[in-house]
mmCIF file of the N, C-alpha and C atoms, coordinates in Angstrom:
data_MODEL
# 
_entry.id   MODEL 
# 
loop_
_atom_site.group_PDB 
_atom_site.id 
_atom_site.type_symbol 
_atom_site.label_atom_id 
_atom_site.label_alt_id 
_atom_site.label_comp_id 
_atom_site.label_asym_id 
_atom_site.label_entity_id 
_atom_site.label_seq_id 
_atom_site.pdbx_PDB_ins_code 
_atom_site.Cartn_x 
_atom_site.Cartn_y 
_atom_site.Cartn_z 
_atom_site.occupancy 
_atom_site.B_iso_or_equiv 
_atom_site.pdbx_formal_charge 
_atom_site.auth_seq_id 
_atom_site.auth_comp_id 
_atom_site.auth_asym_id 
_atom_site.auth_atom_id 
_atom_site.pdbx_PDB_model_num 
ATOM 1   N N  . GLY A 1 1  ? 0.773   -1.176 0.000   1.00 0.00 ? 1  GLY A N  1 
ATOM 2   C CA . GLY A 1 1  ? 0.000   0.000  0.000   1.00 0.00 ? 1  GLY A CA 1 
ATOM 3   C C  . GLY A 1 1  ? 0.831   1.264  0.000   1.00 0.00 ? 1  GLY A C  1 
ATOM 4   N N  . PHE A 1 2  ? 0.185   2.309  0.402   1.00 0.00 ? 2  PHE A N  1 
ATOM 5   C CA . PHE A 1 2  ? 0.777   3.645  0.379   1.00 0.00 ? 2  PHE A CA 1 
ATOM 6   C C  . PHE A 1 2  ? 2.007   3.739  1.261   1.00 0.00 ? 2  PHE A C  1 
ATOM 7   N N  . ILE A 1 3  ? 1.910   3.235  2.484   1.00 0.00 ? 3  ILE A N  1 
ATOM 8   C CA . ILE A 1 3  ? 3.035   3.322  3.420   1.00 0.00 ? 3  ILE A CA 1 
ATOM 9   C C  . ILE A 1 3  ? 4.226   2.542  2.884   1.00 0.00 ? 3  ILE A C  1 
ATOM 10  N N  . GLU A 1 4  ? 3.964   1.390  2.308   1.00 0.00 ? 4  GLU A N  1 
ATOM 11  C CA . GLU A 1 4  ? 5.045   0.561  1.777   1.00 0.00 ? 4  GLU A CA 1 
ATOM 12  C C  . GLU A 1 4  ? 5.805   1.291  0.674   1.00 0.00 ? 4  GLU A C  1 
ATOM 13  N N  . ARG A 1 5  ? 5.095   2.007  -0.189  1.00 0.00 ? 5  ARG A N  1 
ATOM 14  C CA . ARG A 1 5  ? 5.749   2.739  -1.274  1.00 0.00 ? 5  ARG A CA 1 
ATOM 15  C C  . ARG A 1 5  ? 6.555   3.916  -0.747  1.00 0.00 ? 5  ARG A C  1 
ATOM 16  N N  . MET A 1 6  ? 6.185   4.445  0.405   1.00 0.00 ? 6  MET A N  1 
ATOM 17  C CA . MET A 1 6  ? 6.880   5.602  0.957   1.00 0.00 ? 6  MET A CA 1 
ATOM 18  C C  . MET A 1 6  ? 8.150   5.199  1.695   1.00 0.00 ? 6  MET A C  1 
ATOM 19  N N  . THR A 1 7  ? 8.303   3.920  1.981   1.00 0.00 ? 7  THR A N  1 
ATOM 20  C CA . THR A 1 7  ? 9.486   3.458  2.704   1.00 0.00 ? 7  THR A CA 1 
ATOM 21  C C  . THR A 1 7  ? 10.563  3.026  1.720   1.00 0.00 ? 7  THR A C  1 
ATOM 22  N N  . THR A 1 8  ? 11.773  2.851  2.216   1.00 0.00 ? 8  THR A N  1 
ATOM 23  C CA . THR A 1 8  ? 12.880  2.469  1.340   1.00 0.00 ? 8  THR A CA 1 
ATOM 24  C C  . THR A 1 8  ? 12.735  1.051  0.818   1.00 0.00 ? 8  THR A C  1 
ATOM 25  N N  . GLY A 1 9  ? 12.055  0.178  1.545   1.00 0.00 ? 9  GLY A N  1 
ATOM 26  C CA . GLY A 1 9  ? 11.905  -1.206 1.107   1.00 0.00 ? 9  GLY A CA 1 
ATOM 27  C C  . GLY A 1 9  ? 10.727  -1.425 0.188   1.00 0.00 ? 9  GLY A C  1 
ATOM 28  N N  . GLY A 1 10 ? 9.897   -0.413 0.022   1.00 0.00 ? 10 GLY A N  1 
ATOM 29  C CA . GLY A 1 10 ? 8.704   -0.571 -0.798  1.00 0.00 ? 10 GLY A CA 1 
ATOM 30  C C  . GLY A 1 10 ? 9.007   -0.559 -2.282  1.00 0.00 ? 10 GLY A C  1 
ATOM 31  N N  . GLU A 1 11 ? 8.157   -1.226 -3.041  1.00 0.00 ? 11 GLU A N  1 
ATOM 32  C CA . GLU A 1 11 ? 8.318   -1.280 -4.490  1.00 0.00 ? 11 GLU A CA 1 
ATOM 33  C C  . GLU A 1 11 ? 7.664   -0.056 -5.112  1.00 0.00 ? 11 GLU A C  1 
ATOM 34  N N  . THR A 1 12 ? 8.370   0.628  -6.006  1.00 0.00 ? 12 THR A N  1 
ATOM 35  C CA . THR A 1 12 ? 7.843   1.825  -6.648  1.00 0.00 ? 12 THR A CA 1 
ATOM 36  C C  . THR A 1 12 ? 6.895   1.433  -7.773  1.00 0.00 ? 12 THR A C  1 
ATOM 37  N N  . HIS A 1 13 ? 5.717   2.043  -7.797  1.00 0.00 ? 13 HIS A N  1 
ATOM 38  C CA . HIS A 1 13 ? 4.718   1.780  -8.825  1.00 0.00 ? 13 HIS A CA 1 
ATOM 39  C C  . HIS A 1 13 ? 4.391   3.080  -9.541  1.00 0.00 ? 13 HIS A C  1 
ATOM 40  N N  . LEU A 1 14 ? 4.126   2.987  -10.846 1.00 0.00 ? 14 LEU A N  1 
ATOM 41  C CA . LEU A 1 14 ? 3.664   4.147  -11.588 1.00 0.00 ? 14 LEU A CA 1 
ATOM 42  C C  . LEU A 1 14 ? 2.196   4.377  -11.275 1.00 0.00 ? 14 LEU A C  1 
ATOM 43  N N  . PRO A 1 15 ? 1.729   5.630  -11.347 1.00 0.00 ? 15 PRO A N  1 
ATOM 44  C CA . PRO A 1 15 ? 0.310   5.893  -11.091 1.00 0.00 ? 15 PRO A CA 1 
ATOM 45  C C  . PRO A 1 15 ? -0.565  5.191  -12.134 1.00 0.00 ? 15 PRO A C  1 
ATOM 46  N N  . PRO A 1 16 ? -1.824  4.872  -11.794 1.00 0.00 ? 16 PRO A N  1 
ATOM 47  C CA . PRO A 1 16 ? -2.712  4.136  -12.705 1.00 0.00 ? 16 PRO A CA 1 
ATOM 48  C C  . PRO A 1 16 ? -2.899  4.817  -14.060 1.00 0.00 ? 16 PRO A C  1 
ATOM 49  N N  . ILE A 1 17 ? -2.836  6.139  -14.112 1.00 0.00 ? 17 ILE A N  1 
ATOM 50  C CA . ILE A 1 17 ? -3.053  6.848  -15.380 1.00 0.00 ? 17 ILE A CA 1 
ATOM 51  C C  . ILE A 1 17 ? -1.965  6.520  -16.398 1.00 0.00 ? 17 ILE A C  1 
ATOM 52  N N  . SER A 1 18 ? -0.814  6.069  -15.945 1.00 0.00 ? 18 SER A N  1 
ATOM 53  C CA . SER A 1 18 ? 0.282   5.754  -16.865 1.00 0.00 ? 18 SER A CA 1 
ATOM 54  C C  . SER A 1 18 ? -0.081  4.615  -17.815 1.00 0.00 ? 18 SER A C  1 
ATOM 55  N N  . LYS A 1 19 ? -1.072  3.813  -17.475 1.00 0.00 ? 19 LYS A N  1 
ATOM 56  C CA . LYS A 1 19 ? -1.501  2.719  -18.355 1.00 0.00 ? 19 LYS A CA 1 
ATOM 57  C C  . LYS A 1 19 ? -2.147  3.246  -19.634 1.00 0.00 ? 19 LYS A C  1 
ATOM 58  N N  . PHE A 1 20 ? -2.691  4.472  -19.579 1.00 0.00 ? 20 PHE A N  1 
ATOM 59  C CA . PHE A 1 20 ? -3.400  5.038  -20.719 1.00 0.00 ? 20 PHE A CA 1 
ATOM 60  C C  . PHE A 1 20 ? -2.496  5.875  -21.628 1.00 0.00 ? 20 PHE A C  1 
ATOM 61  N N  . ILE A 1 21 ? -1.261  6.109  -21.239 1.00 0.00 ? 21 ILE A N  1 
ATOM 62  C CA . ILE A 1 21 ? -0.334  6.924  -22.024 1.00 0.00 ? 21 ILE A CA 1 
ATOM 63  C C  . ILE A 1 21 ? 0.517   6.000  -22.890 1.00 0.00 ? 21 ILE A C  1 
ATOM 64  N N  . PRO A 1 22 ? 0.499   6.201  -24.205 1.00 0.00 ? 22 PRO A N  1 
ATOM 65  C CA . PRO A 1 22 ? 1.318   5.346  -25.079 1.00 0.00 ? 22 PRO A CA 1 
ATOM 66  C C  . PRO A 1 22 ? 2.802   5.502  -24.760 1.00 0.00 ? 22 PRO A C  1 
ATOM 67  N N  . PRO A 1 23 ? 3.585   4.430  -24.864 1.00 0.00 ? 23 PRO A N  1 
ATOM 68  C CA . PRO A 1 23 ? 5.003   4.502  -24.510 1.00 0.00 ? 23 PRO A CA 1 
ATOM 69  C C  . PRO A 1 23 ? 5.804   5.457  -25.388 1.00 0.00 ? 23 PRO A C  1 
ATOM 70  N N  . ASP A 1 24 ? 5.344   5.703  -26.632 1.00 0.00 ? 24 ASP A N  1 
ATOM 71  C CA . ASP A 1 24 ? 6.085   6.596  -27.516 1.00 0.00 ? 24 ASP A CA 1 
ATOM 72  C C  . ASP A 1 24 ? 5.617   8.052  -27.425 1.00 0.00 ? 24 ASP A C  1 
ATOM 73  N N  . PHE A 1 25 ? 4.769   8.364  -26.460 1.00 0.00 ? 25 PHE A N  1 
ATOM 74  C CA . PHE A 1 25 ? 4.259   9.725  -26.292 1.00 0.00 ? 25 PHE A CA 1 
ATOM 75  C C  . PHE A 1 25 ? 5.377   10.651 -25.827 1.00 0.00 ? 25 PHE A C  1 
ATOM 76  N N  . LYS A 1 26 ? 5.537   11.765 -26.520 1.00 0.00 ? 26 LYS A N  1 
ATOM 77  C CA . LYS A 1 26 ? 6.542   12.764 -26.155 1.00 0.00 ? 26 LYS A CA 1 
ATOM 78  C C  . LYS A 1 26 ? 5.841   14.083 -25.866 1.00 0.00 ? 26 LYS A C  1 
ATOM 79  N N  . PHE A 1 27 ? 6.294   14.778 -24.854 1.00 0.00 ? 27 PHE A N  1 
ATOM 80  C CA . PHE A 1 27 ? 5.717   16.055 -24.469 1.00 0.00 ? 27 PHE A CA 1 
ATOM 81  C C  . PHE A 1 27 ? 6.820   17.096 -24.490 1.00 0.00 ? 27 PHE A C  1 
ATOM 82  N N  . ASN A 1 28 ? 6.801   17.955 -25.490 1.00 0.00 ? 28 ASN A N  1 
ATOM 83  C CA . ASN A 1 28 ? 7.842   18.965 -25.647 1.00 0.00 ? 28 ASN A CA 1 
ATOM 84  C C  . ASN A 1 28 ? 7.292   20.340 -25.283 1.00 0.00 ? 28 ASN A C  1 
ATOM 85  N N  . CYS A 1 29 ? 7.439   20.691 -24.055 1.00 0.00 ? 29 CYS A N  1 
ATOM 86  C CA . CYS A 1 29 ? 6.959   21.988 -23.586 1.00 0.00 ? 29 CYS A CA 1 
ATOM 87  C C  . CYS A 1 29 ? 7.733   22.354 -22.332 1.00 0.00 ? 29 CYS A C  1 
ATOM 88  N N  . GLU A 1 30 ? 8.059   23.612 -22.210 1.00 0.00 ? 30 GLU A N  1 
ATOM 89  C CA . GLU A 1 30 ? 8.751   24.066 -21.009 1.00 0.00 ? 30 GLU A CA 1 
ATOM 90  C C  . GLU A 1 30 ? 7.763   24.795 -20.113 1.00 0.00 ? 30 GLU A C  1 
ATOM 91  N N  . PHE A 1 31 ? 7.917   24.589 -18.842 1.00 0.00 ? 31 PHE A N  1 
ATOM 92  C CA . PHE A 1 31 ? 7.049   25.223 -17.865 1.00 0.00 ? 31 PHE A CA 1 
ATOM 93  C C  . PHE A 1 31 ? 7.851   26.249 -17.084 1.00 0.00 ? 31 PHE A C  1 
ATOM 94  N N  . ASP A 1 32 ? 7.944   27.443 -17.611 1.00 0.00 ? 32 ASP A N  1 
ATOM 95  C CA . ASP A 1 32 ? 8.677   28.499 -16.916 1.00 0.00 ? 32 ASP A CA 1 
ATOM 96  C C  . ASP A 1 32 ? 7.994   28.879 -15.611 1.00 0.00 ? 32 ASP A C  1 
ATOM 97  N N  . ASN A 1 33 ? 6.663   28.819 -15.590 1.00 0.00 ? 33 ASN A N  1 
ATOM 98  C CA . ASN A 1 33 ? 5.948   29.197 -14.371 1.00 0.00 ? 33 ASN A CA 1 
ATOM 99  C C  . ASN A 1 33 ? 6.127   28.167 -13.262 1.00 0.00 ? 33 ASN A C  1 
ATOM 100 N N  . ALA A 1 34 ? 6.541   26.957 -13.594 1.00 0.00 ? 34 ALA A N  1 
ATOM 101 C CA . ALA A 1 34 ? 6.752   25.938 -12.567 1.00 0.00 ? 34 ALA A CA 1 
ATOM 102 C C  . ALA A 1 34 ? 8.042   26.187 -11.796 1.00 0.00 ? 34 ALA A C  1 
ATOM 103 N N  . LYS A 1 35 ? 8.938   26.975 -12.361 1.00 0.00 ? 35 LYS A N  1 
ATOM 104 C CA . LYS A 1 35 ? 10.212  27.244 -11.709 1.00 0.00 ? 35 LYS A CA 1 
ATOM 105 C C  . LYS A 1 35 ? 10.086  28.281 -10.602 1.00 0.00 ? 35 LYS A C  1 
ATOM 106 N N  . THR A 1 36 ? 9.117   29.160 -10.724 1.00 0.00 ? 36 THR A N  1 
ATOM 107 C CA . THR A 1 36 ? 8.928   30.199 -9.710  1.00 0.00 ? 36 THR A CA 1 
ATOM 108 C C  . THR A 1 36 ? 7.598   29.974 -9.013  1.00 0.00 ? 36 THR A C  1 
ATOM 109 N N  . PRO A 1 37 ? 7.560   30.134 -7.712  1.00 0.00 ? 37 PRO A N  1 
ATOM 110 C CA . PRO A 1 37 ? 6.298   29.926 -7.000  1.00 0.00 ? 37 PRO A CA 1 
ATOM 111 C C  . PRO A 1 37 ? 5.257   30.977 -7.390  1.00 0.00 ? 37 PRO A C  1 
ATOM 112 N N  . ALA A 1 38 ? 4.025   30.555 -7.441  1.00 0.00 ? 38 ALA A N  1 
ATOM 113 C CA . ALA A 1 38 ? 2.935   31.465 -7.775  1.00 0.00 ? 38 ALA A CA 1 
ATOM 114 C C  . ALA A 1 38 ? 2.706   32.445 -6.634  1.00 0.00 ? 38 ALA A C  1 
ATOM 115 N N  . LYS A 1 39 ? 2.338   33.640 -6.993  1.00 0.00 ? 39 LYS A N  1 
ATOM 116 C CA . LYS A 1 39 ? 2.047   34.640 -5.968  1.00 0.00 ? 39 LYS A CA 1 
ATOM 117 C C  . LYS A 1 39 ? 0.585   34.525 -5.576  1.00 0.00 ? 39 LYS A C  1 
ATOM 118 N N  . SER A 1 40 ? 0.345   34.575 -4.306  1.00 0.00 ? 40 SER A N  1 
ATOM 119 C CA . SER A 1 40 ? -1.005  34.452 -3.789  1.00 0.00 ? 40 SER A CA 1 
ATOM 120 C C  . SER A 1 40 ? -1.781  35.736 -4.029  1.00 0.00 ? 40 SER A C  1 
ATOM 121 N N  . THR A 1 41 ? -3.057  35.582 -4.339  1.00 0.00 ? 41 THR A N  1 
ATOM 122 C CA . THR A 1 41 ? -3.918  36.747 -4.489  1.00 0.00 ? 41 THR A CA 1 
ATOM 123 C C  . THR A 1 41 ? -4.581  37.101 -3.167  1.00 0.00 ? 41 THR A C  1 
ATOM 124 N N  . HIS A 1 42 ? -4.324  36.297 -2.150  1.00 0.00 ? 42 HIS A N  1 
ATOM 125 C CA . HIS A 1 42 ? -4.915  36.534 -0.841  1.00 0.00 ? 42 HIS A CA 1 
ATOM 126 C C  . HIS A 1 42 ? -4.038  37.475 -0.029  1.00 0.00 ? 42 HIS A C  1 
ATOM 127 N N  . PRO A 1 43 ? -4.666  38.250 0.834   1.00 0.00 ? 43 PRO A N  1 
ATOM 128 C CA . PRO A 1 43 ? -3.858  39.132 1.690   1.00 0.00 ? 43 PRO A CA 1 
ATOM 129 C C  . PRO A 1 43 ? -2.993  38.321 2.651   1.00 0.00 ? 43 PRO A C  1 
ATOM 130 N N  . ASP A 1 44 ? -1.914  38.916 3.077   1.00 0.00 ? 44 ASP A N  1 
ATOM 131 C CA . ASP A 1 44 ? -0.980  38.222 3.964   1.00 0.00 ? 44 ASP A CA 1 
ATOM 132 C C  . ASP A 1 44 ? -1.591  37.869 5.313   1.00 0.00 ? 44 ASP A C  1 
ATOM 133 N N  . ASP A 1 45 ? -2.582  38.624 5.737   1.00 0.00 ? 45 ASP A N  1 
ATOM 134 C CA . ASP A 1 45 ? -3.148  38.400 7.071   1.00 0.00 ? 45 ASP A CA 1 
ATOM 135 C C  . ASP A 1 45 ? -4.359  37.469 7.032   1.00 0.00 ? 45 ASP A C  1 
ATOM 136 N N  . GLU A 1 46 ? -4.506  36.683 5.973   1.00 0.00 ? 46 GLU A N  1 
ATOM 137 C CA . GLU A 1 46 ? -5.657  35.789 5.887   1.00 0.00 ? 46 GLU A CA 1 
ATOM 138 C C  . GLU A 1 46 ? -5.648  34.755 7.008   1.00 0.00 ? 46 GLU A C  1 
ATOM 139 N N  . GLY A 1 47 ? -4.484  34.295 7.391   1.00 0.00 ? 47 GLY A N  1 
ATOM 140 C CA . GLY A 1 47 ? -4.388  33.347 8.495   1.00 0.00 ? 47 GLY A CA 1 
ATOM 141 C C  . GLY A 1 47 ? -4.931  33.939 9.780   1.00 0.00 ? 47 GLY A C  1 
ATOM 142 N N  . GLU A 1 48 ? -4.625  35.198 10.010  1.00 0.00 ? 48 GLU A N  1 
ATOM 143 C CA . GLU A 1 48 ? -5.143  35.879 11.202  1.00 0.00 ? 48 GLU A CA 1 
ATOM 144 C C  . GLU A 1 48 ? -6.659  35.992 11.146  1.00 0.00 ? 48 GLU A C  1 
ATOM 145 N N  . LEU A 1 49 ? -7.215  36.233 9.959   1.00 0.00 ? 49 LEU A N  1 
ATOM 146 C CA . LEU A 1 49 ? -8.670  36.320 9.822   1.00 0.00 ? 49 LEU A CA 1 
ATOM 147 C C  . LEU A 1 49 ? -9.327  34.994 10.186  1.00 0.00 ? 49 LEU A C  1 
ATOM 148 N N  . ILE A 1 50 ? -8.722  33.906 9.759   1.00 0.00 ? 50 ILE A N  1 
ATOM 149 C CA . ILE A 1 50 ? -9.268  32.578 10.062  1.00 0.00 ? 50 ILE A CA 1 
ATOM 150 C C  . ILE A 1 50 ? -9.191  32.302 11.557  1.00 0.00 ? 50 ILE A C  1 
ATOM 151 N N  . ILE A 1 51 ? -8.053  32.588 12.157  1.00 0.00 ? 51 ILE A N  1 
ATOM 152 C CA . ILE A 1 51 ? -7.885  32.373 13.598  1.00 0.00 ? 51 ILE A CA 1 
ATOM 153 C C  . ILE A 1 51 ? -8.886  33.210 14.379  1.00 0.00 ? 51 ILE A C  1 
ATOM 154 N N  . ASN A 1 52 ? -9.035  34.472 13.993  1.00 0.00 ? 52 ASN A N  1 
ATOM 155 C CA . ASN A 1 52 ? -9.972  35.353 14.692  1.00 0.00 ? 52 ASN A CA 1 
ATOM 156 C C  . ASN A 1 52 ? -11.406 34.874 14.545  1.00 0.00 ? 52 ASN A C  1 
ATOM 157 N N  . TYR A 1 53 ? -11.756 34.278 13.398  1.00 0.00 ? 53 TYR A N  1 
ATOM 158 C CA . TYR A 1 53 ? -13.102 33.751 13.229  1.00 0.00 ? 53 TYR A CA 1 
ATOM 159 C C  . TYR A 1 53 ? -13.377 32.641 14.234  1.00 0.00 ? 53 TYR A C  1 
ATOM 160 N N  . PHE A 1 54 ? -12.434 31.723 14.392  1.00 0.00 ? 54 PHE A N  1 
ATOM 161 C CA . PHE A 1 54 ? -12.646 30.616 15.316  1.00 0.00 ? 54 PHE A CA 1 
ATOM 162 C C  . PHE A 1 54 ? -12.654 31.070 16.769  1.00 0.00 ? 54 PHE A C  1 
ATOM 163 N N  . LYS A 1 55 ? -12.135 32.247 17.047  1.00 0.00 ? 55 LYS A N  1 
ATOM 164 C CA . LYS A 1 55 ? -12.182 32.809 18.395  1.00 0.00 ? 55 LYS A CA 1 
ATOM 165 C C  . LYS A 1 55 ? -13.393 33.724 18.583  1.00 0.00 ? 55 LYS A C  1 
ATOM 166 N N  . SER A 1 56 ? -14.132 33.992 17.524  1.00 0.00 ? 56 SER A N  1 
ATOM 167 C CA . SER A 1 56 ? -15.224 34.967 17.576  1.00 0.00 ? 56 SER A CA 1 
ATOM 168 C C  . SER A 1 56 ? -16.430 34.441 18.344  1.00 0.00 ? 56 SER A C  1 
ATOM 169 N N  . GLU A 1 57 ? -17.245 35.392 18.803  1.00 0.00 ? 57 GLU A N  1 
ATOM 170 C CA . GLU A 1 57 ? -18.475 35.044 19.521  1.00 0.00 ? 57 GLU A CA 1 
ATOM 171 C C  . GLU A 1 57 ? -19.455 34.332 18.594  1.00 0.00 ? 57 GLU A C  1 
ATOM 172 N N  . ALA A 1 58 ? -19.502 34.721 17.326  1.00 0.00 ? 58 ALA A N  1 
ATOM 173 C CA . ALA A 1 58 ? -20.418 34.093 16.373  1.00 0.00 ? 58 ALA A CA 1 
ATOM 174 C C  . ALA A 1 58 ? -20.104 32.605 16.216  1.00 0.00 ? 58 ALA A C  1 
ATOM 175 N N  . PHE A 1 59 ? -18.832 32.263 16.122  1.00 0.00 ? 59 PHE A N  1 
ATOM 176 C CA . PHE A 1 59 ? -18.446 30.864 15.989  1.00 0.00 ? 59 PHE A CA 1 
ATOM 177 C C  . PHE A 1 59 ? -18.729 30.108 17.284  1.00 0.00 ? 59 PHE A C  1 
ATOM 178 N N  . MET A 1 60 ? -18.397 30.714 18.413  1.00 0.00 ? 60 MET A N  1 
ATOM 179 C CA . MET A 1 60 ? -18.647 30.061 19.706  1.00 0.00 ? 60 MET A CA 1 
ATOM 180 C C  . MET A 1 60 ? -20.134 29.809 19.910  1.00 0.00 ? 60 MET A C  1 
ATOM 181 N N  . LYS A 1 61 ? -20.968 30.725 19.418  1.00 0.00 ? 61 LYS A N  1 
ATOM 182 C CA . LYS A 1 61 ? -22.413 30.553 19.540  1.00 0.00 ? 61 LYS A CA 1 
ATOM 183 C C  . LYS A 1 61 ? -22.862 29.328 18.740  1.00 0.00 ? 61 LYS A C  1 
ATOM 184 N N  . ILE A 1 62 ? -22.328 29.160 17.543  1.00 0.00 ? 62 ILE A N  1 
ATOM 185 C CA . ILE A 1 62 ? -22.673 28.003 16.708  1.00 0.00 ? 62 ILE A CA 1 
ATOM 186 C C  . ILE A 1 62 ? -22.240 26.711 17.388  1.00 0.00 ? 62 ILE A C  1 
ATOM 187 N N  . ILE A 1 63 ? -21.051 26.698 17.946  1.00 0.00 ? 63 ILE A N  1 
ATOM 188 C CA . ILE A 1 63 ? -20.534 25.510 18.624  1.00 0.00 ? 63 ILE A CA 1 
ATOM 189 C C  . ILE A 1 63 ? -21.387 25.168 19.838  1.00 0.00 ? 63 ILE A C  1 
ATOM 190 N N  . ASN A 1 64 ? -21.733 26.172 20.609  1.00 0.00 ? 64 ASN A N  1 
ATOM 191 C CA . ASN A 1 64 ? -22.528 25.935 21.817  1.00 0.00 ? 64 ASN A CA 1 
ATOM 192 C C  . ASN A 1 64 ? -23.939 25.474 21.489  1.00 0.00 ? 64 ASN A C  1 
ATOM 193 N N  . GLU A 1 65 ? -24.494 25.893 20.348  1.00 0.00 ? 65 GLU A N  1 
ATOM 194 C CA . GLU A 1 65 ? -25.831 25.452 19.950  1.00 0.00 ? 65 GLU A CA 1 
ATOM 195 C C  . GLU A 1 65 ? -25.839 23.979 19.559  1.00 0.00 ? 65 GLU A C  1 
ATOM 196 N N  . GLU A 1 66 ? -24.725 23.479 19.063  1.00 0.00 ? 66 GLU A N  1 
ATOM 197 C CA . GLU A 1 66 ? -24.652 22.080 18.644  1.00 0.00 ? 66 GLU A CA 1 
ATOM 198 C C  . GLU A 1 66 ? -24.557 21.126 19.823  1.00 0.00 ? 66 GLU A C  1 
ATOM 199 N N  . LYS A 1 67 ? -24.153 21.611 20.972  1.00 0.00 ? 67 LYS A N  1 
ATOM 200 C CA . LYS A 1 67 ? -23.989 20.734 22.144  1.00 0.00 ? 67 LYS A CA 1 
ATOM 201 C C  . LYS A 1 67 ? -25.285 20.351 22.765  1.00 0.00 ? 67 LYS A C  1 
# 
């Protein structure tokens, strides 16, 4: 299984989709955007917004109603 493949003694398997790709298939394309990380369109403080939501009274009210 998965754990076995992740260990040094595990046998490496190709993903199932490889069965559908012809052996003589060639892909000639360069991915310049893969070399540099993508810039996020989200603000830098999005993590703080998420944390503050889980600490908010509105969220606590929802949690307390479920109990």
